[in-house]
N, C-alpha and C positions, 0 to 999 in steps of 0.2 A: 521553602514553600512560597514566600513572597516573590522570589525571582521566577519560579515556575509559573505562578499565577500571572505575573506581569508578562511573561512570554506568551501565555495563552490568550490574553485579552485581545491583541491585534488579530490573532487567528480567528477567535470567536467573532470579532467585528466583521472580518471579511466574509465569514460564513453567513452571518446575518445579512450583510449587504447583498450577497448573491441571492439569498432566499427572498429578501424584500424586493429586489429588482424583478424577480420572476413573478411573484404573486401580485405585484402592482402593475405588471405588464409593461414596465418601462422597456424591457427587452422581451420580445415574444418568443414562442417555443422554437420556431424555425431559426431565428437568429441565435438562440442558445445552442442549438445543434451545430451550427457552423462554428461558433466560438469554441465549443467543446472539441471539435475536430482540429482546429488550429492549435489548441492547447496540447492535445495528446500527440499530434503528428508533427508539430513543428517546435513549439516552445519547450515542452518537457524533454524531448530528445536532445535539444540543444543544451539544456541544463545538465543532463546525464553525460553527454559527450565532453562538454567543457570541464565539468567537475572531475570526472575520471581521468581525463587526459592530463590535468595539471597536478593531481594529488600524488604525492610520493608514496605509492603503495608499498614500496620496498621497506621503508622505515616505519610505516603505519602498522598498528596491531591487527593486520588483516586476518591471520589465522584464528586468534582467540575470539575476536568480535564476530567475524564472519562465521566461524565454526559454531559459536554458541547460538547465533540466530538460525543457522541452517539446521542444527540439531533440534532446536525447539520446534521448528516448522515440521520436520520429519516425524517427531514424536507425536505431535498433535494430529498430523495427517494419518499416521499409523493407528492411533487410538480411534479416530472416527471410522476408518476403513474396517477395523476390527468390530466396531459397534454397528455397522451398517445393517446387518440382518436383524439384530435385536431391536434397533430403532424402527425398522420397517414393521416388525411383528407387533411391537408394543404401541407405537404411535402412528402407524400407517404412513411412515415417511417414505414416499416414493423416490425414484431415482432423480428426477429433476430437483425436488426439494432437498435431497441429500447433497447434491452438488452445490446448492446455494448455502447450506449450512457449512460445508467444508470451505468454500471460498470465504465466507464470513469469519470463520475461525482461524484462518491462516494468512490471508492477504493483508497488506498494509497500505494505508494512504500516504504515499510518498510525499505529497505536497504538504500535508499537515506535519509529518515527521521532520522534514527538512526545515520548515518554517520555525518550528519550536527549537530544534537543535541550533539553528543559526541565531535565533534570538537569545538563547542561553549562553552559547559558547563562541559565537562569531565564526570566523573562518575555520577554526578548529572543529566546530560542530559540523560545518558543511563538509569538511574533509572526512570526518568520521562517518558522516552520512553516506559519503561515496562508497565506503566499505560495505555498508548495509545494502546499497544499491547493487553493487557488483555481486554480492553474495545472495541476496534474496530475490531480486526481480527475475532473473532467468529461471531459477528453480520454481518459484511460485507460478509463473506463467506456464511452464511445462506441466506442472501438477494440475493446474486448473483446466488446461486444454485436454489433457489425457482423461481426467475424471469426468469432464463433461462429455467427451466422446464416448466414454465407456457406459455411463449411467444415465445420460440425458438425451443423447442423440437418438432419433427414431431408427436410425440405421448406423451400423458400424462404419466409421470413417476409414478410408484407406490411409496407409502410412504416408503416401504422397500428399494427401490433403492435410494431414496433421503437420507434416514438416512445413508445408506451405503456409499454414495458419501461424505457426510459430515464427517463421522467417519474416512474415509481414507485420508481426507485433512490434510496435514502436519501442516498447520497453526493452525488448530483447535485442533488436538490432542496434539501438543506441548504446546499450551496454557493450556490445561487441565492438563497435567503432571506438568507443572511449578507451576500452582496454587495449585494443591494438595500437592506438596512438600513444598510450602510456608506455607500452612495452617497446615500441619501435622508436619513439621520440623523434619523428621526422621534423625537419624545419617547417614551421607553420607561420605564414605572414601574420604580423601583429594585428593588421586590420581584420583579418579573418577571425582570429581569436577574440578580438574585441566585439565583432559582430555576434559571434556565438555567445559570448558572455552577456551581452545586452538581451538577447532572446531568452537566455536562461534565467536572468533576473526577473523577467516579466512572467515566467512560468509559475512561480510560487503564488503570486497574487491572482493570476488567471485561474490556476488550478483550484484555489480555495473558493473563488467566486463560483466556479462550475460545481464544486461539491455542495456549496450552499444552495445553489439554484436547484439542485437535484433532491433536496430534502422535501419529504412529504409528511407534514406533521399530522395529517389525518390518520396515518398508519399507527400512531401511538395508541389509538383506541382499540387496536386489534392485536394484542400480544399473543404469542403462541409458545408452545414448548420448544419448537425448532428455533425460534428467535432467542429464547432464553439460553438454550444450549450453546448456540453459536456465539452469542455475546459473552457468556461466561468463559468459554474457552479462549476467546480472543483477548478480552480485556483483563482477565485474571490469570488463567493457567499459562498461556503462552509467555507473558512477561516474567512470571515466576520461574518457569523452566529455563528460559533464555538467560535470565540474570543469575540463576544458581549455577548454570554451566559456566557463564562468563567469570564469575567469582572464582570458581574452581580452577579456571585457566589463568588466573592472576590479573584479570581486567579490573580496573578501579577508576575512580575520578570521572572525568568527562567521558571516557570510553564506556564505562559501566552505565552512566546516565543515558548516553545515546543508544546503547543496547536496549535499555528499558523503554526509551521513547519509541524506537523503531518497532518494538514488539507489542507495545501497549496502545498505539494509535488505532483508530477504527479501520475497518476493512477498506479496500480500494474502491473508489467510485467506478473504476473501469470494470469491476466485477459484474455490475448490472448490465453493462453493454455486452460483455462476453456471455452472460447468462441468456440474454435476449437473442444473441446471434446463434448460440449453439444448443438451444432447446432446454436450458435450465429454467428453474422457477423464478422468473424475473420479478414477479410481484413480491415473493418472499425475500428476494435479494434486496429489493428497494426498501423493504421494511427493516431488514437487518442493518443496512447501510444508514438509514435515518436514525434508528435507535442507538446504534453504536457511536455515531458521530456526536450525538447529544450527550450520551452517558460518559464518553471519554473526556469531556471537559471537566468532569468531576473525578473520574477514576484515575486519570493519568497523573495528576499531582500527588494523589495518594500512593500510586505505584512507585513514583520516583522517591517519595519520602520513605516508604517502607523497604524498598528493594535496593536502594543505594546507600 
């Protein structure tokens, strides 16, 4: 527990720094929007590409860790899809709100997860995080886009539009590039790899600042059943399911801890942007993101202590 708490302190301080910088208007809203785009379209893809390209996925526990995370995501997604009609009948949860609940219950904040894994386990934690990236990011982005297109869009998107939206997603195309480089192992100039590594190192701090800047503490005054459901599934059920499957597959030690970290961190900050772009309930999504980010600072150490 002390090691986990120590690893969370710098993450928490970066979140607070991002929030304080925004509320004090040291950086205005327009500048934050540009900084966010640089983070998501340049810095984070560089981290994903560089990490996946140099990680030895052949000897890493790709199947048990990746499989447990994927299975957990699919089980929670299936549960929510099965409950969609009852939730609408009982709580009046419409399509856009349902998509926000689902994004909040399944997606993960990669910046927070990688920062904690690296603080706890160094390079091993980053390499194990690469397994989570390769396993979770393509699946989660496909699920999010399909669910939003089905339940939130005012009109049914054509398959060409869906494929185009997925292909332009920086999380997906950076995973594809990193995996291709890992498989083919082409000779890459050292200067180019060093350039990518420098960009990637900057992404964790930048990403946490962006997440902190996006927090809206005024939303804590307006809790809802949808918020409670999404948060419970994300911070409690998903790590419980993923860690149980991982243990059954023989995962232990750092691998099990990283599995718990990647499933127990709050939802992705990009979920708000996607909800806003595709007709989801962006206000509810921002509320879920804010509450989960703050609660995870308390629940994640408990999850690690109990589940590992």
